[in-house]
N, C-alpha and C positions, 0 to 999 in steps of 0.2 A: 411749663404752661402748655407745650404741645401735646403732652400726655393727657391733658384735660380737654382742650379745644377740639383736636382732631377726632378722638373717639366719639365725642358728643355729636359733631357734624356727621360722622360716618353712621351713627345709629339713627339719628333723625332723618337723614337723607335716605337711608336704606328703607325705612318704613314708608316714606312718601313715594319713593321711586319704585317700590314693589308694585304699586297700583298703576303708576303712570308708565312704567317701562323705560324711563330715561331720567337723567339728571344727576345720578350719583357722582359720576366723574366731574360734571360741571360744578357741583357744590363742593366736592372734596378737594379738587385740584387747588383752588385758591387757599384752602386751609393748609395744605402741605407747603404751598409756595411761600407762606408767611415765615416758615422756619428753614426751608431748604432751597438750594439753587433750583431753577426751573427744570433742568434736565432730570434731576433726582426726584423732584415733585411729580413729574410726568410718569416716571417709572414706578414710583410708589403707588400713585393713583391707578395706573394700569393693572398692577398686581392685585390690589384690593378689589377693583372693579371685576376682574376676571374671577377671582375666588368667590366673590359675592354671587356672581351669576351661576357659578357651578353649584353653590349651596342652594340657590333658588331652584335650579334645575332638578336637584335631588328631591326637593319637597313637592314640586308641582308637575313632574314629568308625565304623570298618568293622565293629565288633562290636555296634553299637546294635540293640536290638530296637525297631523303630520303632512297631510296634503297641502295645506296652506303654508306650512313651514318650508316645504320643498319649493313650492311655486314662488314664494316670496323670497326665501333665503338664498337660493342658488343665484338668481339674477343679482341680488344684493351683493353677494360675494364677488361676482365677476366684475360688476361695475364699480365696486369699491376699489378694486385694483386699478381700473381705468382712471378713476378720480384721483387716486394716489399718484399715479404716473403723471397726470396733468398738473398736479399740485406744484411740483418744482418749476414747471414751465411758466406758471402765471402768478405765483405767490407775490412776487415783487412788482408785478405789472398791473395789479388791479386795486391798488390802494387809492380810495377816493378822497378820504379825509383822515388826517392824523391830528390828534389833540392831546393835551396834557391836563390831568385833573389830580390835584394833590400829589404831584410829583410822579404820577403813573401815566404812562403813554398808552393811548388807545388808538386803534386803527379801524376805520370803517372801510371795508373792502367790498368790491362788487359781489363776490361770492356770498359774503355774509348778508348783504342786503337781499339778494335773490332768495336765499334760504329763509330769511326772516319773513319775506312776503309770502312764500309758500306755506310757512307754518301758520301765519295769521289766516290765510285762506282756508286751511284745514280746520282751524279753531272755530271759524264762523259756522261750520257745519254743526257744531254742538250748541251754538249760541242763538242762531236764527231759527225760529219755529218752522219756517218753510223748508229748511234744509236738514233739520234735526233727524227726521226719520228716513232720510235718504241713505241708501246703502250702495256700495260699489259692487258691481258684478264680480264674481270670483275670477272671471276670465281676465280681469284687469290686474290681478295680483302681480304678475311679472312686471307690469309698469310701476307699481308701487315699490317693488324690490329694486328696480332700476334707479328710480329717483332717490330712494333711501340710500342705496349703496353708493351711487355716484357722488352725491353731495356729502355722504359720510367720508368717503375717501378724499374728497376735495377739501372739505372744511372740518371734518371730524364730528359732524352733528347729525349722524344717521338715526339716532334713537328717537328723537322727537318726530321725525318724518315717518318712521316705522310705526310708532304708536298712533299717530294721527290717522294713518291709513287703516291699520288693523281694527280700530274702533268702529269702522264703517262697513265691515264685511260680514256682520251678523254673528260674530263669535259670542259665546257665553263669557261671563266675567272670568271664570276659571281658565277657559281656553285662550282668551285674550292674553292673560298674564303668562300662562305656560308657553304658548307659542312664541310670544315676544321674547321670553327668556331663552328659548332654544336658538332663535335667530341671533340674539345678542351674544350667546356663547360662540356661535359660528364666527361672528365678526371678531370677537375677542381673541379666539384662537389664531385667526389670521393676523390680527394686530400684534399679539404676543410673539408670533414667529418673527415679525419684523423687529420688535423691540429686544428680542433675546440677546443679540450681540451687544447692544448698548447696555442692557441690564447686567450682563456678564462683566463688561468692562468697568462698571461702576459698583460692583458688588461690595467693595470695601467701604464705600461711602454711604450705602443704604443703611437706614436705621431699622434693623430687623426687629428689635423689641417693639418699637413703635408700630411697625408694619403689622405685627401679630396682634397688638392691642386694637388697632384700627379695624383689622379684618374681623376679629371677634365681635367688636361693637356692631359692625355691619351685619354679621350673622344674627345677632340679637334682634336687630331691626327687621331682618327678613322673617325671623320666627314670629314676632308680634304682628307683622304685616300679614303673614299666612293665617294667623288666628283671626285677624280683623276682617279678612276677605269674606268670611262666612256671614258677616253681619251687614254687609253693604250690597248695593245693587249695581248692575252694569251701568245704570244711569248715573250713579254717583261716581263711578270710575271714569265715565266719559267726561263728567264735569271737572274732575280733578285733572284729567289730561288736557282739557281745553284751557283751564286756568294756567297750568304750568307751561303750556305751549305759548300762550300770549306773553307771559312774563319772560320766558326764555327768548322769544322772538324779539321783544323790545330790547333786551340786553344784548342780543346778538346784533341787531341792526345798528346799535350805538357802539359796537366794537368792544363791549365790556367782556364778552366771553368768546 
């Protein structure tokens, strides 16, 4: 069953997240977690996520806005480390509500609520006419990187904040996708360096055949996403991002992701 469900999720999520710039890990982790222990599921998801971003980078690298990538990506990396450092200090201290639904335990934490509010705030920029045409000055890019990196390190949800910010700095649809991919690769390399020891320790329990199938399915999704990008507008991409941000923020606020 896992050889059917997981590749399907990987393919569909890869197509959708090609445009939004986030969500593959969020959608793929629960699918892996249905069949494997959480630590193994996290490792499998991280590997697929990283390889998927590398493949996307190869396809879209010529459209990268390197100046924005550096201005946004470097602060994101630095503050992701700060957020990760603080994570251990406050993880068990900021649980607001804990509830059980169909034998699953969900936790609403202060950090998740804060990130959810920030995400909905950014999504409103795409939904409210008075705010839709507003763009952030590029001098504020480091601030976007700081927010994305810090909350990414703290809660693991940097992708949505990154995409929400990059949609408002005047990038073309190709540059938005490519620049976001490069920044995601930078973050993934940082994460994988941390995960490497754990992955090495559990290498015997990883399902390598399933990992290969899921990765190939994600690659197929990237291929079709790259074909579709020529047929859509930046406005469509912004609407996709706004919709996914709202859904993601609601799920995050309720402790589901």
